[in-house]
Structures are given as C-alpha cells and as structure tokens.
N, C-alpha and C positions, 0 to 999 in steps of 0.2 A: 856523373852524367855520362851516358854513352854517346855514340855517334848520332843516333836518332834524335837525341835531345839537342845536340849541337846544330843539326840540320834544321830543326824546328825553330831554334833561336835565330838562325840566319834568315829563314823565311819570314818570320814575324818581324824581325828588324827591317828587312827589305820592304815589307808592306807598310810598316810605320813610316819609313823614310819616304816612300811613295806618297803617302798622305801629306807629309810635311812639304814635299816638293810641290804637290798640287795646290796646297794652301798658299804657299809663297807665290806661286804663279798667279793665283786668283787675286791675291792682295796687290801684287804688282800691276795686274791688269786693272784693278779698281783705281789705282793711282793714275794710270794712263788715261782712263775714262774720265776721271775728275779733272785732269789737266785739259781735256778736250771740251770741258764745260758741260758734260752730261752728268746724269745721276749715277754715282758709283756705289750707292748703298747696297743694291742686290748682290753685286760681285763681292763687296767687302764682307757682308754678312755670310755669304756662302764660304768665303775663304776662312773666316773665323770658325764657322761650323765644321769645316773639314779639318782645321787645325785642332779643334776640340777632341776629335776622335783619338789621335795618338796620345794627347795629354791625359784624357780620361782613362785610357788603357793603362798607361804607366802609373797613374795615381792609384787606380784600382789594384794593380799588381803589387804596389808597395804596401798598401793598406792590408791586402789579403795576406801577404807574407808576414807582416807584423802580427796579424791576428792568429795565424795558424802556427807560428813558431812556438815552441814550448820553452819558456824561460826557466822552467824548473829542471831542464835536462842539460847536463854537462856533456858536450860532445868533443872527443879528442881522437885524432888519428895518430896512433903511435908507430906507424910504419916508418916514419922519418922523424928526425929530431924536431921537437916542438918548442918554440920560444914561449916562455911564460907570459911575455907581454902580448902574445897573440890571443890569450884567453881572456874571458870577461873579468872585470874587476870584482872583488869580493867584499869591498868596503872594510877590509881589515888591514892591518899594517904589520904583518909578520914577514920579515925578510926570508926569502927562500921557500915560502909556502903560501898557498891560497886555500881558504876554507870556505866551501860552498854549502849552503843549506839547501841542497838539491834533492828532489824526490826521485830523480832518474839519472842513470849514467849510461852513456852510449859511447863505447870505445871501439875503435878499429885496432885490434891487437897487432903486435909487431909481425906476426905471421900472416896477417891479412884477414883473419876471421873477425867476425863482429860479436861484441858482447854487450847486451843490453839488460838492465836490471832496475828494479825499484829499490831505492836505497834511502837511508835517513840522512846521509851527508857524504860529501866527497872532499878529500884533501889532495891537493896537487903539490908535490914536492919538487924543488928545482935546485940546480947548482949551476953557477955561472950563467944564469939567465935561461937555461934549458931544463925542460921537465925531465926528472929522473925516475919518478914513480907516481902512480896514482893509487890512493887507498880509499876505500869506501866501506860502509858498514850498513847493516840493517838489523834492527831489533826484532826478535821473533814476537809475533802477536798471539800465538797459540801454542799449545803443547805439540811437540814433534816437528815444529816448523824449522828449528835450527838444523836438525838432521837432514830434512829434505832440501833446505836451502843450501846447506854445505855440499851435498851431493850434486845439486844442480850447478852451482858455481864452479865446483872442481871440474865437472864434465865440460862446461862451456869455456872455461879459461884454459883448460889443458895445462901444458907446461909453461904458459905465458904468465901465470900468476900463482900466488899462494893464498890459501883460504884457511882461516882458523876460527874456532868457536870459543866464545866466552860464556860458559853455561851459568855463571854466577851473576850475570848482568840482568837486571830487572827480573820479571817473573818467569820468563821463558828463555832467556839467553839472547845472545847476539852473535851474528856472523860477520867477520871482517875479512876483507880481501885486499891484496896488493898486486899491482901489475907494474913491472919494471919497464922503463923506457931507456933507449940508448940516447944519451944526451950529446953525443959527439956529432957535430955538423959535417 
C-alpha cells in the first residue's frame, strides 16, 4: 500500500472515530435528559443510529474482504525471511514442509519482481522454521503447453528460480519450478 492508501485509512479512521464520539455524546445526553425526568428516547435512538454507521461500515468491510480474498492462492513475499508459522495451515503433518492444493501462486521474488501463475499445487519447504524454497507445478492440458509454459515461467522467474519439464507425466507433460528463499533472519 502506498502513501495514498495510508492517508485514506487515516481519513476514514478519523471520520469513523467522529461518528463514535458523536454517538457517545448523544447517549450521554440521553442519560442526562432521563435524569432530569424528561423523555430520552429520541436522543438515545439517534445515538444508537449514529453508532450503527461505523459498526455497519466495519462489518461490511470485514465481510467484503472475506468474500473477495482468494483462498486458493498462496501469497508469499520472499524479499525477507518468511517464518513457516506465518503461512496458512495445510492440514498435513510433514515437518519442514507444507503441501497446498492451491490453484494459484503469487510470489514476490527476492529481487522484488512479482510472479503469478496458475498451478496444480504448491510445496513450501522450511528449515529451522524459515521458508527455504517454494516449489510448484502445473500439468499441461494440451499439446505444446509444456513448451510455452516453460518459456513463460523461465522468463518471469529470471534468475530467481529454476524450471524443469517432465514430458512423461500424464498425456501432455508437466512443468515444475522452484524458487529459493533466504532463510537467514
């Protein structure tokens, strides 16, 4: 997120805090009116209504973020050491490795470039709790796809990864790639 996003978050946060402060003031005023023996309901309901604005905003934001995130994508930033414990669980129990049945991988390579691809699975390898490499593969669905996919991945990964082809896998072959990560914190 850039500076513009941070400014937007600060502005939205300030507006939401303003709504909360106004709602609290209205609810306190309703309490004072009640102690004076008059009807506090209009002030109390107005305070609740104003308080509902930031609550509904936050709930909508949380629900939207859960609906739009892609659970089938593994996202890892390899520019700095990554703790294996910071990654999602894979429901397996292999020490030093996580096996994800993901359909996409989204990596920030050690040199800062981004690599995104459709895959059939992702393996994340670790040593001493830190990610050491990420491997992924994709089975070719049609003739000639292994060659084009190999060229594409080699070009996009550059020197950050290795790409190999298994032509005897399935009907059309499979392309596998590995990206090394620096595990030293």
